[in-house]
N, C-alpha and C positions, 0 to 999 in steps of 0.2 A: 534661425533659432526655432527649436521645437517647443510645443506646449509644455512638455516636461521641464525643459531648461528654464522656461519663463516662470513656471511655478516654483522651481527650486531657487531661482534668483530672488524671487519675492520673499520666500521663506528666509533665506540668508540675510536679506536686507532687514526684515522684521526682527530677526534675532540679534542683529548688530554684529555679525561676524562670528568667527569660530571662538569658542570658549576653551580655556585650558582644562585639561583633564585633571581630576584630583590626584594628588601624589599617592594617596592610599584610599582604597574603596572602604567606605564605612561598614563596619560589621557590628552595629549596635542593635541588631534585631534580637529577639528573644531566643537564647540558645536552648538546647535540649536540657532537660532535667530541672527546669526552673518552676514547673507547675506540676502538681499531682494529677494523675488521671482521674477523671470524674465520670463514673459509670452512668450517673443520671443524665449528664450532659450528652453522652453518646446516645442514650435512649431517646432523649429529646430531639437530637438532630436526625436520627434515623426515622423517627415518627414524622417529623416535619417533612422529610423527603418521601413520605408515603410508604415506607417499609413497615412491616408488621414485626414487632419485637416481642419475644417470649423470654422470660427469665425463669430459669429452673436449675436444679442440680444436674450434674452429669448423668446420673442414673435415670433421670426423667426425660432425657433428650428423645428417646424412642417414642415416648407417649406423645410429645409435641409433634414429631414427624408423622405419627399416626393421625393426629388431628388434621394436619395440613395435607398429607398425601396418602392417607390410608386407602387401600384398595386399588392403588395405581401402580404403574410401571415407572421406575425411576432409574436414572443413570447415577452410578456411584464411582468415584475415583478408586484406584486399586488399594490405596492405603487408608481408606476411611475406617474408623473404628466400627466394627460390626455391631457392638452393643448399642449404637445410635439408631439402628434400623429395626423397626417393629416387624413382626411376622406378617402384618397386613399389607406390606408393600412387596412388589416384585423387583428386586434389585437387578440391574443390568450393568455388570462391571465394564468399565471403559478399557477395553483392550484394543485401542485404536479403532473404535467403532466408526463407520462412515457417517458423514454429516446427516444423511437422511434418517438413519437409525436414531441418532441423538435427538434430532428435531421431533421425531415421532413419540419420544418419551414424554410422560406427563410432568416430569420435574427432575431436579438434580439436588443431591445433598452433598455439601462439601464442608471442610473445615476452613480456617483462615490463617493467614500468616500474622497479621497484626490489625488492630482497629484504632482509629484516631478519633478521640472523643470530640475535640474542638470542631472538626469538619464533618463528623458523622461518616467517615470513610472506612471501608473495609478493604484490606489489601490481600490479594491472593498472589502466590508466587510460584505456582505450578508444582509444589511439593506433592508427595504421594497421596496425602490426605485431601488435597485440593484438585489434583488432576490437571488435564489440559485446559487451556482457556476456552476452547470451543464447547466444552460440555456445560459451561456456565452461561453461554450466550444463546444457545438454540432452544432449550426447553422453556416453557412458559413460566414455570415456577422454580425459583432457586431458594433452597433452604440452606443457610450458612450458619455453622456453629462457631461461636467465638468464645474462647475461655477468658475469664476475667483477667488472668495474668497477661493476656495478649493485648489488653486495652492500654493505650498510652494517651498522654494529654495532647500532644501536638505533632505535626508532621516532622519537625526536627527530631522528636523522640522516636518516631517510627523508622526513620532512615537507617539507623545502625542495626535494626532488626531484620532488614531485608537485604538480599544480595542483588546489586544492580544488574548483573548480567543474566538474571533469571527472567522469565516472561511475566512481568508484573501486570496485574489487573487491579485498578483502583475503582471501587464501587461506592457510589454515594446514592443509595436508593434504587428503585426499579429503573429500568431503561426508560428514558423520557426525552422528548424533544419538543421545542416550541417554534420550530423553523417555519411552519406553515401558518401565516396570519396570527402568530403568537398564541395559537391554541395548543395546549398541552396534549401530546399524544404519547401514550406509553406502549412499550413493547416493540419499538422500531429497531433498536440496535441491541436488544437483549431481552431478558425475561420481564414480563409485565408485573410479576409478583415476586417481591423479595421478602422472605421471612428470615429474621435474624434470631437465632437462639443464643442467648448469653448464659453460659453455664457458670454457676457459682460453687 
């Protein structure tokens, strides 16, 4: 008898033998559409995750981008609205840029597919205004523009708005890990700085 068999035997004995499966899986969790989207909750969650949140009108997005990335070179997806970019930045359109060229950029500006208020999560789906996943992972600064109508309350509310076969990226704050002695380190798996512009 192996150690694995011994452990499994002890677990089975402690559990009192196999238990019958339920005839039906309970589905009493909160369904979509039961809670209204709370913009203030989204801002709260994003701030708690150490993202910087800016709230402005669509016409003022370029001003905020200028404050964050003015005078720098930035990667932009091919379908990004041009009026979001100030004259002070040097946009580098992503036409299948090599990784080294993307990593050398000072930042990236994208749109979003949907944002979940309850979890403070932004979802990108590779649409033309969001671009390839790689452009949001290599630069040090990611500026993501979220329209208020894209904000939903919960993950079940978000799922119908995204297509599962697209390359989904779920972002909850800047890249961070606490794997090494539980010390938080930012920028290991993506941008150290996340700026979210919520347009009203």
